[in-house]
C-alpha positions in Angstrom: 14.8 -36.3 -63.8 11.4 -37.6 -62.4 8.0 -35.9 -64.0 5.5 -33.9 -61.7 2.8 -36.2 -63.3 3.8 -39.2 -61.4 3.3 -37.2 -57.9 0.0 -36.4 -59.0 -0.9 -39.8 -60.2 0.7 -42.3 -58.0 0.3 -40.6 -54.5 -3.6 -39.8 -53.4 -2.9 -36.8 -52.0 -2.4 -34.9 -55.3 -4.8 -37.0 -57.4 -7.2 -34.2 -57.9 -4.5 -31.5 -59.0 -4.5 -30.1 -62.1 -1.6 -29.3 -63.9 -1.1 -26.2 -65.5 2.4 -25.5 -66.2 6.1 -27.1 -65.3 8.7 -24.9 -64.3 12.7 -25.7 -65.0 14.6 -27.0 -62.2 18.4 -28.2 -62.2 17.5 -30.8 -59.2 13.9 -31.0 -58.1 10.2 -31.2 -59.8 8.5 -28.7 -59.7 4.7 -27.3 -61.0 2.1 -25.1 -61.1 -1.2 -26.9 -60.2 -4.6 -26.3 -59.6 -5.9 -28.1 -56.1 -9.4 -27.2 -55.1 -9.8 -24.3 -57.6 -6.4 -22.7 -55.7 -3.2 -22.0 -57.8 -0.7 -23.8 -55.8 2.9 -24.7 -56.2 3.9 -28.3 -55.7 7.8 -28.7 -54.8 9.0 -32.2 -55.4 12.5 -32.7 -53.8 14.7 -36.1 -55.0 15.1 -38.4 -51.6 18.4 -37.2 -51.1 17.6 -33.6 -50.2 15.2 -33.8 -47.8 17.3 -31.5 -45.6 17.2 -28.8 -49.0 13.4 -29.0 -48.1 13.6 -28.4 -44.2 15.7 -25.0 -45.1 13.6 -24.0 -47.8 10.3 -24.3 -45.7 12.2 -22.7 -42.7 13.3 -20.0 -44.7 9.6 -19.2 -46.2 8.0 -20.0 -43.0 9.9 -17.3 -41.7 10.5 -14.8 -43.8 6.9 -14.7 -46.2 5.2 -12.6 -43.2 7.3 -9.3 -44.0 9.6 -10.0 -47.6 7.9 -10.9 -50.9 8.4 -14.5 -50.8 5.9 -17.5 -51.5 4.0 -18.9 -48.3 4.5 -22.4 -47.3 1.1 -23.8 -47.3 2.0 -27.4 -46.4 4.4 -29.5 -45.8 4.2 -33.0 -46.5 7.6 -35.1 -45.2 6.3 -38.1 -46.6 6.7 -37.6 -49.8 9.0 -35.0 -49.8 6.7 -31.8 -51.4 6.2 -28.3 -50.3 2.8 -26.9 -51.4 3.3 -23.3 -51.8 1.4 -20.2 -52.8 1.8 -19.0 -56.7 3.1 -16.1 -57.8 1.7 -14.6 -61.2 4.6 -12.7 -63.3 7.6 -12.9 -65.1 11.0 -13.9 -64.5 13.7 -11.3 -64.1 16.0 -12.9 -66.5 13.0 -12.6 -69.1 12.1 -9.1 -67.6 16.3 -7.6 -67.9 16.6 -9.9 -71.8 13.1 -8.4 -73.0 13.8 -6.2 -76.2 10.9 -4.4 -75.3 12.4 -3.6 -71.9 13.5 0.4 -72.3 16.5 1.2 -70.0 15.5 3.1 -67.2 12.9 0.4 -66.2 15.6 -2.4 -66.9 17.5 0.0 -64.2 14.7 0.4 -61.8 13.8 -3.6 -61.7 17.7 -3.9 -60.7 17.6 -0.9 -57.7 14.5 -2.9 -57.0 15.9 -6.2 -56.8 18.7 -4.6 -54.4 16.6 -3.5 -52.5 15.1 -7.4 -52.2 18.1 -8.7 -51.3 18.9 -5.9 -48.8 15.9 -7.0 -47.0 16.6 -10.5 -47.1 20.2 -9.8 -45.8 18.8 -7.5 -43.3 15.7 -10.0 -42.0 17.8 -13.2 -41.7 20.5 -11.5 -40.0 21.9 -12.3 -36.8 24.7 -10.6 -34.7 27.0 -13.8 -35.2 26.2 -14.4 -38.8 24.2 -13.4 -42.0 21.8 -15.8 -44.0 22.5 -15.8 -47.9 19.5 -16.8 -50.0 22.0 -18.8 -52.4 21.6 -19.4 -56.0 21.0 -16.0 -56.7 20.4 -16.1 -60.6 17.9 -13.9 -62.3 15.9 -16.4 -63.0 14.6 -16.6 -59.2 13.4 -13.5 -58.8 9.9 -12.6 -60.5 8.3 -9.2 -61.0 4.8 -9.3 -60.2 2.6 -6.6 -60.3 5.4 -4.0 -60.0 7.1 -5.9 -57.0 10.1 -8.4 -57.0 9.6 -11.8 -55.3 12.2 -14.2 -54.6 11.8 -18.2 -55.1 13.5 -21.2 -54.8 15.7 -21.1 -51.2 16.7 -24.6 -50.5 20.5 -23.6 -51.1 20.0 -21.0 -48.0 22.7 -20.8 -45.5 25.4 -19.3 -43.2 27.6 -17.0 -45.4 28.9 -13.6 -46.5 26.4 -11.1 -48.3 28.9 -10.6 -51.0 28.1 -14.0 -52.4 24.7 -13.5 -53.3 25.3 -9.9 -54.7 28.5 -11.9 -56.9 25.9 -14.3 -58.2 23.2 -11.3 -59.2 26.2 -9.9 -60.9 27.2 -13.1 -62.4 23.9 -14.1 -63.3 23.5 -10.8 -64.9 26.3 -10.6 -67.0 26.4 -14.2 -68.5 22.2 -13.9 -69.8 22.0 -13.2 -73.5 23.6 -11.2 -74.5 26.3 -12.1 -72.4 28.8 -9.3 -71.3 27.3 -6.8 -73.0 28.2 -3.0 -71.9 24.4 -2.9 -71.1 24.8 -5.6 -68.6 28.2 -3.9 -67.0 25.9 -0.8 -66.4 23.4 -2.9 -64.5 25.7 -4.7 -62.3 27.5 -1.5 -61.5 24.0 0.1 -60.9 23.0 -3.1 -59.0 25.9 -2.6 -56.8 25.9 0.7 -55.8 22.1 0.4 -55.2 22.8 -2.3 -52.7 26.6 -0.4 -50.9 23.7 2.8 -50.2 21.2 0.8 -48.5 23.6 -1.3 -45.8 25.9 -0.3 -42.9 28.3 -3.5 -44.0 30.5 -3.6 -46.5 31.1 -6.0 -49.2 34.5 -7.2 -49.3 36.8 -8.4 -52.5 33.6 -7.8 -54.9 35.6 -8.3 -57.8 37.0 -11.6 -57.0 33.7 -13.1 -55.7 32.0 -12.2 -59.1 34.6 -13.8 -61.0 34.4 -16.7 -58.6 30.4 -16.9 -59.3 31.5 -16.9 -63.1 33.4 -19.5 -62.9 31.4 -22.0 -61.2 28.7 -21.6 -64.1 31.1 -23.5 -66.3 29.6 -27.0 -65.1 26.4 -25.7 -66.0 27.7 -24.4 -69.6 30.8 -26.2 -70.5 30.1 -24.6 -74.2 30.9 -21.1 -72.6 34.0 -22.1 -70.7 36.5 -20.1 -72.6 34.6 -16.9 -72.4 33.7 -17.3 -68.7 37.2 -17.8 -68.1 38.5 -14.6 -69.8 35.8 -12.7 -68.5 36.3 -13.9 -64.7 40.3 -13.0 -65.6 39.2 -9.2 -66.7 36.9 -8.6 -63.4 39.3 -10.7 -61.0 42.4 -8.1 -62.1 40.3 -4.8 -63.9 37.1 -5.0 -62.2 33.6 -4.3 -63.8 34.8 -1.4 -65.3 38.0 -2.3 -66.6 36.5 -5.7 -68.3 33.8 -3.8 -70.0 35.6 -1.4 -71.9 37.4 -4.1 -73.6 33.4 -5.1 -75.1 34.1 -3.3 -78.5 
């Protein structure tokens, strides 16, 4: 993985950028910098993922005026870099798993998250197809001044809304503490909130959640047995049936 410092050092355009923070990213190199005293995010795509940069830029350009997502300020095609506005806040994974966050607040955040996903699906929907955000994990959402913001859209593509919904549920269930009763309740709350706002139906939710759990094994081989167990339970018994066996 390349370091953001290499970009700042070696590309004249970024020589004056002051690095404030590096972000975790599985694929690309992402840093929060000050450019001319303005807070910015530099997202540096690996050479093979130029298409991902184009996808993300297109989504942000079309979505940022109406949805809570970073504004794309510049597309540097020569160096495979997007310059984005910086969203100050806390990622949802930390909010949900913070022992100091009470249950009501967590439920409220989850309702807001469902509302954000509904708005995204509605905004990008055409008569023929849906656009999904892809990589729908809690880490790709930020709570900023009481509002939910989405970040990281390079895996956006045409798909079924249930894929994003299942991704969120799988992410909720597998953040520490994993598969707790509270996490199952938050998933149920999320699904209820999403369904309440949409005219379309979510098909095969349980099997989609199970599939999303199995997909996590590639990143978390140490949890394979647990992930397979719960994927099986959710596929056959649903969320409600799977959670009752926690005790």
